[in-house]
Kinemage of the C-alpha trace (Angstrom):
@kinemage 1
@onewidth
@group {chain A} dominant
@subgroup {mainchain}
@vectorlist {calphas} color= white
{ca unk a 1} P -45.303 -53.968 66.712
{ca unk a 2} L -44.340 -49.819 65.874
{ca unk a 3} L -45.267 -48.375 62.601
{ca unk a 4} L -41.832 -47.403 60.708
{ca unk a 5} L -43.510 -44.983 58.258
{ca unk a 6} L -42.984 -42.261 60.556
{ca unk a 7} L -39.301 -42.374 60.439
{ca unk a 8} L -39.066 -42.518 56.739
{ca unk a 9} L -40.529 -38.758 56.138
{ca unk a 10} L -37.399 -36.903 57.782
{ca unk a 11} L -35.024 -39.328 55.866
{ca unk a 12} L -36.314 -38.334 52.450
{ca unk a 13} L -36.282 -34.364 53.490
{ca unk a 14} L -32.891 -34.877 54.131
{ca unk a 15} L -32.078 -36.961 50.828
{ca unk a 16} L -33.846 -33.993 48.777
{ca unk a 17} L -32.107 -31.095 50.720
{ca unk a 18} L -28.969 -32.740 49.910
{ca unk a 19} L -29.704 -33.010 46.139
{ca unk a 20} L -31.471 -29.286 46.122
{ca unk a 21} L -27.649 -28.294 47.918
{ca unk a 22} L -25.674 -29.981 45.311
{ca unk a 23} L -27.411 -28.756 42.233
{ca unk a 24} L -27.601 -25.516 43.642
{ca unk a 25} L -24.046 -25.116 44.256
{ca unk a 26} L -23.552 -26.989 41.152
{ca unk a 27} L -25.352 -23.836 39.635
{ca unk a 28} L -23.153 -21.199 41.758
{ca unk a 29} L -19.976 -22.907 39.952
{ca unk a 30} L -20.965 -22.599 36.176
{ca unk a 31} L -22.033 -19.332 36.495
{ca unk a 32} L -18.978 -18.067 38.901
{ca unk a 33} L -16.698 -20.129 35.664
{ca unk a 34} L -18.639 -17.931 33.320
{ca unk a 35} L -17.725 -14.770 34.508
{ca unk a 36} L -14.639 -15.893 35.765
{ca unk a 37} L -13.750 -16.619 31.296
{ca unk a 38} L -15.700 -13.554 30.286
{ca unk a 39} L -13.266 -11.288 32.351
{ca unk a 40} L -10.249 -13.314 30.921
{ca unk a 41} L -11.871 -12.144 27.538
{ca unk a 42} L -12.486 -8.461 28.128
{ca unk a 43} L -8.791 -8.571 29.403
{ca unk a 44} L -7.104 -9.860 26.303
{ca unk a 45} L -6.234 -7.065 23.647
{ca unk a 46} L -8.637 -6.560 20.724
{ca unk a 47} L -7.649 -8.461 17.391
{ca unk a 48} L -5.814 -6.156 15.105
{ca unk a 49} L -6.198 -6.766 10.950
{ca unk a 50} L -2.992 -7.606 9.512
{ca unk a 51} L -1.451 -4.587 7.525
{ca unk a 52} L -0.779 -6.037 3.565
{ca unk a 53} L 2.268 -4.772 2.036
{ca unk a 54} L 2.360 -4.137 -1.865
{ca unk a 55} L 5.097 -2.477 -4.152
{ca unk a 56} L 6.357 -0.517 -7.568
{ca unk a 57} L 8.331 -3.004 -9.459
{ca unk a 58} L 7.244 -2.278 -12.871
{ca unk a 59} L 10.713 -2.536 -15.385
{ca unk a 60} L 10.322 -1.660 -18.585
{ca unk a 61} L 12.178 -3.638 -21.546
{ca unk a 62} L 14.478 -1.561 -23.223
{ca unk a 63} L 15.791 -2.098 -26.746
{ca unk a 64} L 19.602 -2.934 -26.392
{ca unk a 65} L 20.471 -2.218 -29.894
{ca unk a 66} L 19.762 1.640 -30.062
{ca unk a 67} L 23.018 3.366 -29.854
{ca unk a 68} L 23.246 5.070 -26.400
{ca unk a 69} L 23.089 8.541 -25.020
{ca unk a 70} L 26.975 9.512 -24.752
{ca unk a 71} L 25.722 12.018 -21.562
{ca unk a 72} L 25.763 10.861 -17.846
{ca unk a 73} L 22.759 11.476 -16.747
{ca unk a 74} L 21.600 11.835 -12.619
{ca unk a 75} L 18.261 11.431 -11.190
{ca unk a 76} L 17.354 12.980 -8.537
{ca unk a 77} L 14.722 11.522 -5.786
{ca unk a 78} L 11.558 12.070 -7.034
{ca unk a 79} L 9.244 14.566 -5.246
{ca unk a 80} L 5.559 14.495 -4.713
{ca unk a 81} L 2.611 16.502 -4.289
{ca unk a 82} L 0.498 16.455 -1.171
{ca unk a 83} L -1.029 13.450 -0.099
{ca unk a 84} L 0.779 11.597 -2.292
{ca unk a 85} L 4.129 11.832 -0.757
{ca unk a 86} L 2.737 9.308 2.168
{ca unk a 87} L 2.946 4.930 1.936
{ca unk a 88} L -0.967 5.478 2.825
{ca unk a 89} L -2.308 3.650 -0.667
{ca unk a 90} L -4.926 6.413 -1.439
{ca unk a 91} L -8.464 6.574 -3.246
{ca unk a 92} L -11.160 8.494 -3.988
{ca unk a 93} L -15.019 7.886 -3.719
{ca unk a 94} L -16.240 11.655 -4.735
{ca unk a 95} L -14.532 14.809 -6.512
{ca unk a 96} L -11.694 16.847 -3.820
{ca unk a 97} L -11.554 14.167 -1.294
{ca unk a 98} L -8.814 11.816 -1.068
{ca unk a 99} L -9.133 8.826 1.173
{ca unk a 100} L -6.558 5.799 2.533
{ca unk a 101} L -7.071 2.333 2.937
{ca unk a 102} L -7.338 1.195 6.234
{ca unk a 103} L -5.092 -2.273 6.215
{ca unk a 104} L -3.092 -1.829 3.004
{ca unk a 105} L -0.154 0.153 2.348
{ca unk a 106} L 3.081 0.736 -0.129
{ca unk a 107} L 6.795 -0.664 1.614
{ca unk a 108} L 7.320 3.065 0.875
{ca unk a 109} L 6.413 6.096 -0.798
{ca unk a 110} L 5.742 5.966 -3.882
{ca unk a 111} L 8.108 8.530 -4.649
{ca unk a 112} L 11.354 6.447 -3.358
{ca unk a 113} L 10.229 3.487 -4.932
{ca unk a 114} L 10.191 5.160 -8.035
{ca unk a 115} L 13.803 6.272 -8.436
{ca unk a 116} L 15.485 3.009 -8.439
{ca unk a 117} L 12.965 2.402 -11.657
{ca unk a 118} L 13.764 5.358 -13.750
{ca unk a 119} L 17.644 4.347 -13.008
{ca unk a 120} L 17.266 0.890 -14.301
{ca unk a 121} L 14.459 2.074 -17.250
{ca unk a 122} L 17.400 4.634 -18.245
{ca unk a 123} L 20.623 2.803 -18.015
{ca unk a 124} L 20.475 1.381 -20.790
{ca unk a 125} L 19.872 4.523 -22.674
{ca unk a 126} L 22.832 6.970 -21.583
{ca unk a 127} L 26.465 6.385 -21.526
{ca unk a 128} L 25.879 6.390 -17.170
{ca unk a 129} L 22.910 7.351 -15.301
{ca unk a 130} L 23.747 8.303 -11.375
{ca unk a 131} L 21.594 8.749 -8.436
{ca unk a 132} L 21.285 12.712 -7.238
{ca unk a 133} L 22.971 14.033 -5.709
{ca unk a 134} L 26.298 12.770 -5.921
{ca unk a 135} L 30.498 13.353 -6.321
{ca unk a 136} L 29.979 12.237 -10.124
{ca unk a 137} L 29.596 15.299 -12.649
{ca unk a 138} L 26.262 14.754 -14.605
{ca unk a 139} L 25.468 16.042 -18.154
{ca unk a 140} L 21.463 16.138 -17.313
{ca unk a 141} L 19.740 15.645 -14.816
{ca unk a 142} L 15.978 13.993 -14.502
{ca unk a 143} L 13.335 15.523 -12.281
{ca unk a 144} L 10.155 14.049 -11.558
{ca unk a 145} L 7.076 14.589 -9.439
{ca unk a 146} L 4.142 12.091 -8.791
{ca unk a 147} L 1.421 14.441 -9.083
{ca unk a 148} L -1.328 11.614 -8.478
{ca unk a 149} L -2.118 8.201 -8.004
{ca unk a 150} L -5.204 7.200 -6.511
{ca unk a 151} L -7.839 4.814 -7.683
{ca unk a 152} L -10.916 6.053 -8.539
{ca unk a 153} L -14.164 4.468 -6.898
{ca unk a 154} L -16.508 7.420 -8.901
{ca unk a 155} L -16.410 4.902 -11.509
{ca unk a 156} L -16.872 1.383 -12.413
{ca unk a 157} L -14.997 -0.910 -12.503
{ca unk a 158} L -12.730 1.209 -10.788
{ca unk a 159} L -9.462 3.148 -12.500
{ca unk a 160} L -5.995 3.986 -11.600
{ca unk a 161} L -4.915 7.987 -12.080
{ca unk a 162} L -1.518 8.423 -12.488
{ca unk a 163} L 0.146 11.627 -13.514
{ca unk a 164} L 3.655 12.113 -13.435
{ca unk a 165} L 5.702 15.263 -14.268
{ca unk a 166} L 8.712 14.813 -15.952
{ca unk a 167} L 11.533 17.902 -16.547
{ca unk a 168} L 14.936 16.735 -18.124
{ca unk a 169} L 17.635 19.944 -17.367
{ca unk a 170} L 21.075 21.005 -18.772
{ca unk a 171} L 23.572 20.858 -16.351
{ca unk a 172} L 25.912 22.883 -17.958
{ca unk a 173} L 23.810 26.193 -19.493
{ca unk a 174} L 21.432 25.292 -16.190
{ca unk a 175} L 18.451 25.523 -18.346
{ca unk a 176} L 15.295 23.453 -18.933
{ca unk a 177} L 15.534 21.909 -21.793
{ca unk a 178} L 12.057 19.499 -21.877
{ca unk a 179} L 8.873 19.014 -19.580
{ca unk a 180} L 6.347 16.639 -19.918
{ca unk a 181} L 3.466 15.133 -18.389
{ca unk a 182} L 2.499 11.867 -18.455
{ca unk a 183} L -1.457 10.867 -17.576
{ca unk a 184} L -2.756 7.628 -17.950
{ca unk a 185} L -5.526 5.995 -16.317
{ca unk a 186} L -5.941 1.940 -16.018
{ca unk a 187} L -8.872 -0.267 -15.337
{ca unk a 188} L -8.665 -1.543 -11.722
{ca unk a 189} L -7.963 -5.496 -11.913
{ca unk a 190} L -10.827 -5.753 -8.820
{ca unk a 191} L -12.628 -3.625 -6.687
{ca unk a 192} L -10.283 -3.413 -3.693
{ca unk a 193} L -6.664 -1.954 -2.937
{ca unk a 194} L -5.047 -5.415 -4.787
{ca unk a 195} L -6.632 -4.239 -7.702
{ca unk a 196} L -5.231 -0.961 -7.734
{ca unk a 197} L -2.077 -1.838 -6.793
{ca unk a 198} L -2.010 -4.409 -10.422
{ca unk a 199} L -3.471 -1.271 -12.373
{ca unk a 200} L -0.604 0.948 -10.495
{ca unk a 201} L 1.751 -1.257 -12.237
{ca unk a 202} L 0.387 -1.364 -15.372
{ca unk a 203} L -0.151 2.478 -15.830
{ca unk a 204} L 3.848 2.857 -14.864
{ca unk a 205} L 4.812 0.657 -16.929
{ca unk a 206} L 3.149 2.416 -19.716
{ca unk a 207} L 5.071 5.982 -18.365
{ca unk a 208} L 8.730 3.760 -17.992
{ca unk a 209} L 8.503 2.762 -21.658
{ca unk a 210} L 7.623 6.299 -22.877
{ca unk a 211} L 10.812 7.684 -20.962
{ca unk a 212} L 13.311 6.868 -23.189
{ca unk a 213} L 11.948 8.305 -26.131
{ca unk a 214} L 11.158 11.440 -24.606
{ca unk a 215} L 14.963 11.627 -23.292
{ca unk a 216} L 16.217 11.293 -26.759
{ca unk a 217} L 13.778 13.609 -28.332
{ca unk a 218} L 15.070 16.162 -25.844
{ca unk a 219} L 18.827 15.604 -25.524
{ca unk a 220} L 19.090 15.775 -29.177
{ca unk a 221} L 18.055 19.566 -28.817
{ca unk a 222} L 20.842 20.475 -27.175
């Protein structure tokens, strides 16, 4: 009777070869898929951080009982010193160096956001308030210049520093009635851009609250 054992070895070797080929093919397919997914990932655009936009919207509460100044006031577009005539939010960590937050911005330049606030603040004070230039005759003109609006991180807690130069001009006589520099600081609510924005609105509110009295005193000198 023939011995079947010699034929078993080739069959076992063939089965082992098939198993090894399947494993190798599976490994190569896994590797190829990984390369393909990696390539697709590399082709995707890099993620960009969302930009946050903030406003200046401090509104001063004016006592309506006081008698209005019987004159028409024109408010010119506020100016701004270099470095602050931009929607970028400025901060400082060391003297003489101005920096800007990367993903936090004002919705417009602070100077442009300031004028409607000036109009709203002084409308209860004068007979009428208009934006200059305009076709309506005005008796007085208010000129403003933003000298500084920045968050100072050289101090802890950080501070908002606001400097606003205000000038009241008699349009009839073409002369300056009065000039004042408002210089205020406010502690930031937190050590980030949002904390500075909150403090900036508080600082601006303090200036707006003093503005009616400045105009009343200045107009009485005519």
